[in-house]
N, C-alpha and C positions, 0 to 999 in steps of 0.2 A: 503494500499500499504505500502511495506516495501523495501527500495532500496537494502537491502541485498539479496533480491531474483533475482536481476538483474544480468545476466550472459551472455557473449558473447560466441557464438559458431557457427559453421557452419549451414547455412541456408539450408532448404530443402524444395522444393515445389513439389506438386503432381498435375498433371492435368491428369484426366482420363475420359473416357466415362463410365458411371456406367452400361450401357447396353452392353459394350464390342464391340461398333461399332468402326471400324478402321477408322481413319481419319488423314490427314496431319494437320489439324488445331490443334490437340492435340500437335503435335511437335512445331508448329508455337507458340502456347500459352506457352509451356515450355521454349522455347528461350526467349520469352517476360519475363518470370518470372526471369530468369537468368539476363537478362539486367536491371531489375528494382531492383534487390537486390544488389546494389552496395556495400553495407557493407559486402557482402558474402566473397570477396576476400581480403585476408590480402595483405597488400602492404610492400615490403621491401625498401631497399636503391634505387633500380630501380623502378621508379613509373609505369612501363609497365609490371612489373612481379609480378603475384599474387601467392597465393597458390594453385590455381586451381579451376576448375569448370568442370561439365560435365553434361550429359543427358543420361538417360537410355530409350531405345524405344524398342518396339517390333520388332522382325527381319522383315526387309522389304523384304519379299520373292520375290515378283516380281521384284523388283530393283535388288537384288542379283542374281536372275536367268538370267536377261538380262546382268548384268556385267560378270558373269562367262561364259556365252554362248559366249561372244565375246572372250573368251580364249578357246573356244572349250570344255568347261566343262558343262555336263548337270547335274544339281542339283537334288538330290532325292526329293520326296515329302515333303512338310513341316513337321516338327517333325522328320524327317529321315536324317536330316544333321544339324550341327552346325557351328557357326561362332565364331572363337577366335580373338579378337581384341587385338593386341600386339604392344608394343613399342619395336623397335629394335635399336641396336646400329647403329652409323652412319658409322663405318667401314665395307665396303662390304664383306671382307673375314670373319670377325666374324659374321656378318649377315647370310651369306651362311652357316657358321657352326652351327649356331643355328637353321636354318631352317632345316638342316640335322637332328639335335638332335629332333625337333618337329616331323619330318616324321618318324624317327626310334621309338620313343615312342608311337607314335599313332598307329603304325603297331603292336608292341608289346602288347598294350592294346586293340586290335582288333578294332580300329577305323580308317577305311581307309582315307588316305589324298586325297582330292579332288583337292586341289590347294591353291594358294597364291593370295592376291589382294593387289596392292599398294593402300593405302588411300590417295586421293587428300587432301591437306591442303592449307589453306590460312594463311600465317604467317606474312601478312603484317603489322598487328598491334602489333606484338611482339617486344620486346626490340631487338635492334640492337647491344648491347654491346657484343664484341667478346665472352667473357666468358660465357655469358648467352645463346647467339645464339648457340654456340657450344654444349650446353647441350640438344637442341632440339632433341627429338627421331625421328626415322623413323617409321612411322605408317603403319602397316600392318594387313591384315586379313587372317586367315587361316581357310579353309573350310574342315570340317571332315565329313565323313559318319558315319552312325549308324551301329554299329556291328549287325550282324544277330541274335546273341543270345540274344540281348537286347530286353526284352518283352514290358516294359512300358516306357512312357514318363519320369516318375519320376526316374526310374532306369537309363535312358540315362543321365538325369541331374546330378544324382549322379556319374556316370561314368565319365562325363566331368569335374566335380569337381576334382575327383582323377586324372585325366589325366593332368589337369592344374597344380596341385600340384607336380606330378611327373616330368613334364617337367621343372618346375621352380627349383625344387631340383637338377635335373641332371645338368642344366646349372649352377647353383650356385656352385655345387660340381667341375665341370669341369673348371671353371674360378676361382677357389680357393677363392670364396667369394668377388672377387674384383668387384667394380660396373661395370657392363658391359652394362649397358643401356637397359637391357631386363626387360620387366614386362608384365605381362598378365593382361589386363585391364578388359576383360570379356572373357567367353567361355560358350556358351549356345545354346540350339536349339530353345530357346523361345525369348530372349533378347539379346540386344547388348549396351554396354556403349562406348560412345565417350567421351574423356576428355582430358584436357590439363592444362598446368601450366601457366594460363592467368588470368587476372582480369575477374571476373564474371560481 
């Protein structure tokens, strides 16, 4: 044993079913990992604000299908639509402008916009300090169809990565590099990431 080999770093836990069986228990177990890794979240002056934590899960197709059906949107078959999870600014005008950019860029890239969804959040355990509370982003999900010319699932994932970068670059350019509260957390036809700046 040599204490020079001891280092602090972000913790990562993996919970999987090795046979590929889908189960809500995997998510429940993953959340238990986050709860039990209390050293994971660094704490600053405010004891309720951490450096963040998150969970990556397979797209819950049935759930999203029901959610979007309530908006009158019929999602294509799995693998033929993607979900982008985005942090948005709190300013409604800027949020609407950014949604317009997302729609425009998606169309230019041949990925039809299917709709947006508000992500319900429970912020009751977050800091109530005004300056910290004001930085909480609005969480939205954008649903995109797969362009007809995209032949493989891997090609679709590559196109989504490029789309994500083009959208982020355009928004950064239009807001002159000012912190606008926009951030693409994930964009994929396979997985989704939920995250927040809270204690793990």
